[in-house]
BANUGU-939230 format. One record per residue: residue in three letters; x, y negated, z of N, C-alpha, C in turn. Coordinates in steps of 0.001 Angstrom, whole numbers, padded with zeros to 6 digits, always signed. Last residue first. Layout:
ALAXYZXYZXYZ ...
This chain:
UNK-038191-053613-031798-039291-054406-032332-040120-054966-031230 UNK-034647-053421-031792-035935-053172-031152-036988-054094-031725 UNK-032653-052314-034468-033099-053406-033572-034470-053077-033024 UNK-031033-049146-034339-031969-050094-034974-032418-051142-033965 UNK-027546-048680-033657-028914-048550-033197-029828-049560-033914 UNK-025000-049270-034423-025784-048437-035312-027234-048319-034886 UNK-023853-050656-032336-024090-051369-033587-024988-050582-034521 UNK-023524-048675-030405-024499-049742-030154-024858-050464-031448 UNK-021481-047240-031546-022781-046614-031368-023857-047659-031151 UNK-019426-049095-031463-019897-048622-032758-021270-047995-032630 UNK-019036-049393-028702-019453-050558-029487-020012-050137-030837 UNK-018155-046827-027857-019471-047331-027439-019964-048473-028296 UNK-016606-045020-030628-016548-045882-029436-017919-046440-029112 UNK-017498-041649-031495-017377-043074-031845-017331-043902-030588 UNK-015515-038803-030845-016723-039571-030565-016485-041035-030918 UNK-014055-036867-033365-013863-037808-032267-015144-038605-032069 UNK-013251-033749-034459-014316-034754-034389-014092-035628-033184 UNK-011175-031929-034170-011271-032710-035396-012311-033823-035334 UNK-011231-030578-031747-009946-031077-032247-010069-032004-033447 UNK-013473-031353-029151-013345-030810-030503-012096-031395-031137 UNK-014036-032292-026652-012851-031467-026810-012734-030853-028195 UNK-017359-032921-027568-016368-032939-026489-015277-031908-026748 UNK-019421-033118-029210-018108-033329-029832-017003-033327-028791 UNK-022544-031464-029592-021507-031946-028703-020187-032058-029445 UNK-024421-030317-031201-024218-031753-031331-023121-032299-030459 UNK-025207-027860-028893-025391-028358-030243-025235-029869-030271 UNK-022642-026953-026623-023992-027435-026878-024054-028048-028266 UNK-020469-024177-027303-020704-025591-027016-022142-025964-027319 UNK-019945-021060-025708-020543-021813-026824-020797-023251-026400 UNK-016783-020251-024284-018198-020528-024134-018706-021369-025302 UNK-014522-017856-025683-014845-019235-025311-016345-019447-025253 UNK-013809-014784-024193-014521-015432-025294-014883-016845-024883 UNK-010708-013366-023243-011898-014131-022868-012488-014830-024076 UNK-009837-010174-024723-009525-011571-024477-010784-012338-024120 UNK-010638-007640-025394-010503-007911-023966-010167-009361-023665 UNK-010677-007493-028099-011952-007275-027425-011875-007632-025952 UNK-008093-007819-028803-009013-008880-029205-010376-008721-028545 UNK-006355-006832-025809-006784-006667-027185-007740-007782-027540 UNK-003690-006324-023579-004781-007186-023999-005083-006949-025469 UNK-003077-003171-022107-002677-004232-023017-003897-005030-023443 UNK-003245-002326-018630-003799-002252-019984-003369-003433-020829 UNK-000367-001268-016864-001370-002293-017048-001903-002236-018469 UNK+000106+001949-015550+000390+001016-016622-000735+000006-016745 UNK+001239+003120-012519+000050+002708-013251+000432+001679-014289 UNK+003050+006000-011526+003045+004591-011919+001840+004275-012777 UNK+001492+008141-009076+002080+007957-010389+002071+006481-010736 UNK+001287+010324-006351+001384+008926-006787+002094+008817-008123 UNK-000890+013039-006509+000505+012641-006618+000582+011203-007079 UNK-003772+012431-004393-003118+012900-005595-001673+012444-005610 UNK-004753+013421-001167-004189+012400-002043-003533+013025-003242 UNK-007517+015775-001066-006373+015037-000537-005875+014032-001530 UNK-009678+016892-002288-009607+016992-000833-008477+016165-000244 UNK-011509+015220-004958-010378+015969-004403-010374+015926-002889 UNK-012546+011844-005803-012603+013291-005908-011397+013929-005249 UNK-012113+009135-005706-013179+009659-004863-013252+011177-004877 UNK-010124+008453-007451-010001+007931-006090-011023+008544-005152 UNK-010953+009455-009867-009836+010133-009195-009707+009690-007751 UNK-012882+007581-010597-013299+008937-010236-012206+009653-009475 UNK-011286+005341-011141-012335+005251-010123-012770+006624-009660 UNK-009512+006301-013233-009013+005874-011911-010079+005855-010829 UNK-010758+009332-014838-010608+007870-014778-010191+007449-013371 UNK-008735+012380-014734-009964+011639-014467-009707+010138-014522 UNK-006347+013666-014937-006993+013298-016189-008257+012480-015986 UNK-005675+014179-012295-004762+013382-013098-005427+012883-014384 UNK-007811+015812-011491-007609+014506-010847-006731+013602-011707 UNK-007381+018054-013111-008625+017291-013258-008494+015906-012643 UNK-004938+018902-012059-005008+018474-013453-006263+017638-013695 UNK-005775+019662-009513-004826+018565-009653-004852+018017-011073 UNK-007448+021810-010156-008012+020643-009487-007088+019438-009628 UNK-005552+023548-011278-006678+023068-012095-007295+021821-011484 UNK-003916+023994-009061-003360+023310-010222-004464+022787-011147 UNK-005697+025373-007369-005088+024113-006932-004590+023314-008137 UNK-006190+027644-008907-007294+026745-008579-006760+025375-008160 UNK-003643+028815-008878-004228+028398-010157-005375+027418-009932 UNK-003449+029392-006141-002544+028413-006742-003091+027910-008075 UNK-005403+031360-005927-005538+030130-005149-004665+029026-005729 UNK-004288+033301-007602-005586+032718-007943-005803+031406-007202 UNK-001972+033877-006146-001858+033338-007495-003155+032671-007931 UNK-003125+034930-003813-002338+033705-003727-002176+033054-005096 UNK-004249+037248-004834-005135+036214-004291-004399+034881-004167 UNK-001915+038640-005511-002863+038283-006558-003800+037172-006095 UNK-000758+039000-002983-000040+038225-004002-000991+037763-005102 UNK-003360+038529-000463-002481+039334-001305-001775+038439-002325 UNK-003317+036672+002580-003857+036886+001238-002848+037687+000423 UNK-001925+036672+004913-003381+036582+005016-004059+036794+003669 UNK+000741+039134+004767+000196+037791+004643-001329+037824+004664 UNK+001859+041545+007244+001349+041161+005929+000807+039736+005963 UNK+002478+042116+009779+003544+042300+008798+003119+041841+007407 UNK+001675+040310+012814+001316+041018+011592+002530+041131+010665 UNK+002093+038648+014943+001974+040083+015234+001590+040899+014008 UNK+002095+036098+013834+003317+036589+014471+003278+038095+014709 UNK+000517+035972+010589+000499+035881+012044+001732+036544+012640 UNK+001031+034117+007804+001284+035435+008382+001387+035289+009888 UNK-000835+032518+005153-000102+032497+006420+000068+033928+006908 UNK-001158+030730+002013-001266+031930+002851-000531+031700+004168 UNK-001198+028263+000890-001789+029335+000088-001914+030633+000893 UNK-001508+024908+001610-001253+026223+002210-001960+027273+001369 UNK+000031+022364-000248-001157+023171-000021-000758+024488+000621 UNK+001151+018985-000217+001451+020413-000113+000170+021140+000272 UNK+002064+016065-002142+001117+016836-001341+001599+018282-001250 UNK+004363+013297-002014+003447+014185-002716+002480+014870-001768 UNK+007572+012003-002368+006208+011718-001938+005275+012638-002706 UNK+010949+011548-001600+009932+012470-002112+008574+012125-001506 UNK+014185+010386-002342+012866+010078-001787+011853+011027-002415 UNK+017627+010150-001851+016524+010999-002288+015248+010599-001565 UNK+020697+008839-003063+019581+008741-002134+018437+009575-002704 UNK+023726+010622-003687+022451+010085-004164+021528+009855-002978 UNK+027187+011124-004437+026128+010833-003472+024903+010218-004157 UNK+029426+011311-006049+028973+012516-005357+027790+012301-004416 UNK+029967+008847-007237+030153+010058-008031+029544+011299-007386 UNK+027268+006951-005716+028639+007073-006197+028753+008409-006925 UNK+024490+006741-005861+025255+005769-005081+026726+005753-005492 UNK+021613+007223-007786+023039+007517-007628+023740+006382-006892 UNK+018544+008220-006567+019310+007072-007066+020785+007303-006763 UNK+015610+010068-007186+016988+010056-006686+017742+008907-007349 UNK+012389+010904-006359+013196+009854-006987+014579+009890-006356 UNK+009846+013154-006898+011148+012975-006258+011925+011927-007051 UNK+006532+013843-006279+007434+013002-007056+008727+012863-006267 UNK+005065+017135-005909+005636+015886-005417+006388+015132-006498 UNK+003568+019817-004506+003530+019003-005722+003980+017608-005326 UNK+004132+022972-003039+004363+021527-002978+004306+020912-004374 UNK+002604+025430-001180+002968+025042-002548+003011+023521-002574 UNK+003582+027548+001561+003055+026299+001019+003428+026176-000460 UNK+003008+029874+003956+003471+029737+002573+002767+028528+001970 UNK+004152+030428+007278+003216+029786+006351+003836+029749+004960 UNK+004268+032482+010220+004858+031985+008979+003763+031403+008086 UNK+005023+032941+013668+004016+032685+012636+004695+032080+011407 UNK+007000+032937+015544+007000+034030+014587+005952+033875+013504 UNK+005194+031684+018283+006503+031845+017661+006490+033080+016763 UNK+001773+030666+017589+002786+031443+018319+004100+031524+017552 UNK+000902+027210+016853+000889+028630+016537+001965+029370+017330 UNK-000083+024815+019446+000468+025271+018180+000407+026778+018012 UNK+000696+024640+022996-000020+024259+021780+000643+024860+020548 UNK+002118+025075+025326+000972+025934+025036+000212+025601+023771 UNK+003121+021738+025867+003218+023149+026262+001938+023898+025900 UNK+003339+019618+022981+002817+019887+024331+002871+021385+024628 UNK+006411+019206+021257+005055+019741+021238+004585+019972+022672 UNK+008237+016210+021080+008097+017524+021692+006641+017962+021619 UNK+009414+014636+018073+009117+014596+019511+009081+016010+020063 UNK+010175+015526+015619+010770+014277+016072+010533+014090+017565 UNK+010858+019020+015294+009935+017932+015609+010704+016687+016030 UNK+012967+020200+012686+012665+020069+014103+011712+018890+014316 UNK+013923+022708+010321+013308+021407+010613+012871+021380+012070 UNK+016619+024205+008705+015799+024202+009921+015234+022800+010110 UNK+016635+025326+005261+017060+024435+006334+016183+024672+007563 UNK+016904+025666+001837+016830+026392+003096+017407+025529+004209 UNK+015705+025729-001402+016091+024863-000289+015889+025634+001002 UNK+015989+025864-004917+015820+026587-003659+016384+025707-002552 UNK+014694+025393-008242+015298+024889-007006+015085+025880-005865 UNK+015133+025071-011688+014705+025952-010615+015443+025533-009342 UNK+014062+022526-013923+015089+023049-013027+014426+024017-012038 UNK+013462+021210-017171+013018+022040-016045+014203+022582-015266 UNK+014297+019940-019457+013524+019163-018483+013137+019948-017235 UNK+015850+021756-020961+016271+020346-020881+015540+019540-019804 UNK+015835+024586-018665+015458+023974-019946+015928+022520-019868 UNK+017219+025188-016361+016801+026304-017203+016255+025851-018557 UNK+019530+024385-013927+018849+023868-015107+018526+025025-016046 UNK+019129+024917-010521+019675+025461-011762+018848+024952-012936 UNK+020031+023981-007189+019179+023836-008373+019912+024334-009614 UNK+019807+023988-003709+020486+024554-004878+019538+024484-006067 UNK+020399+022557-000751+019485+022425-001884+020257+022907-003111 UNK+020926+023368+002516+021427+023592+001166+020290+023507+000162 UNK+020911+020907+005230+020585+022182+004587+021170+022267+003187 UNK+021036+019451+008277+021758+019504+007005+021542+020878+006382 UNK+017610+019400+009516+019050+019568+009663+019708+019506+008281 UNK+014986+017041+009568+015600+018183+008897+017106+018213+009157 UNK+012331+016244+011637+013726+015931+011338+014366+017182+010733 UNK+008884+015313+011225+009953+016298+011346+011313+015674+011045 UNK+005753+014748+012349+006985+014023+012023+008143+014974+012298 UNK+002337+015154+011386+003584+015707+011922+004738+014801+011513 UNK-000984+013925+012142+000277+013927+011405+001370+014676+012158 UNK-004581+014314+011518-003408+014157+012380-002131+014333+011563 UNK-006463+014925+009592-006235+013512+009899-005025+013276+010793 UNK-007781+017897+010932-007596+017078+009738-007467+015604+010138 UNK-006065+019460+013640-007242+018748+013143-006892+017893+011925 UNK-004428+022607+013497-004324+021159+013627-005521+020463+012978 UNK-006699+025384+013855-005369+024780+013851-005441+023271+014014 UNK-009193+026483+011482-008666+026331+012833-007276+025724+012724 UNK-012241+026024+009539-010793+026202+009685-010416+026078+011158 UNK-014846+026060+007109-014395+026354+008462-012876+026529+008485 UNK-016190+023543+005062-015261+024667+005150-014777+024836+006586 UNK-017711+021243+004911-018404+022526+004822-017513+023743+004933 UNK-015770+019268+005326-016502+019337+004050-017124+020707+003832 UNK-014529+021116+007876-014178+019979+007015-014842+020173+005658 UNK-014610+022242+011224-015241+022221+009909-014826+020969+009162 UNK-013075+024628+013522-013458+023287+013077-014080+023362+011691 UNK-012534+026533+016404-013014+026536+015026-013546+025150+014665 UNK-009601+026079+018420-011047+025931+018244-011413+025895+016754 UNK-006907+026019+018739-007490+027284+018286-008988+027181+018019 UNK-006549+023398+019686-005850+023840+018482-006518+025078+017894 UNK-008008+023380+022067-008438+022522+020958-007803+022961+019648 UNK-006457+025056+023631-007801+025499+023261-008329+024687+022091 UNK-004202+023426+023883-004063+024743+023267-005420+025250+022796 UNK-005218+021223+025257-004776+021061+023877-004627+022396+023167 UNK-008300+021673+027115-006840+021808+026976-006432+021755+025510 UNK-010837+019238+027319-010454+020538+026755-008937+020598+026632 
């Protein structure tokens, strides 16, 4: 099957129909030098805007992918770690997930979902993410459609209930007892009654 036809073919994932890139495949992009602008609005919250051109690390096969002019609206949830190198430079690392909330075809002027529908879709995404974050580790690993935001895992503190319980000693045993010492063999022999 030609790659263009494979891209447009209707697919299914967990009972949901979709088209486009197959689930499990990856993209690798190179970003041009762009402008990241941020404004502090509370002690812990910043408003950000970022505008740049991204380019494939390789080349897309001829005739594949969405037509030129197609637009997508994504919502990104991510951990960003920045490390200061000098007065004006930082390294930046970002790991997380992104969700498509709407798309606009090249020959259309409107998005695939209204503003109200996009808000409802975003609210559903955030509720699902909150449920994953609050779920026990074992449940969080099996629920959800994608990877949750990586978060540092704290090791549980040892408590009196979690410390290993020493095994019960056999009745009458004096082995490794700090206060009772076994009598030497000669003493035990001397205490035995004479045979009749």
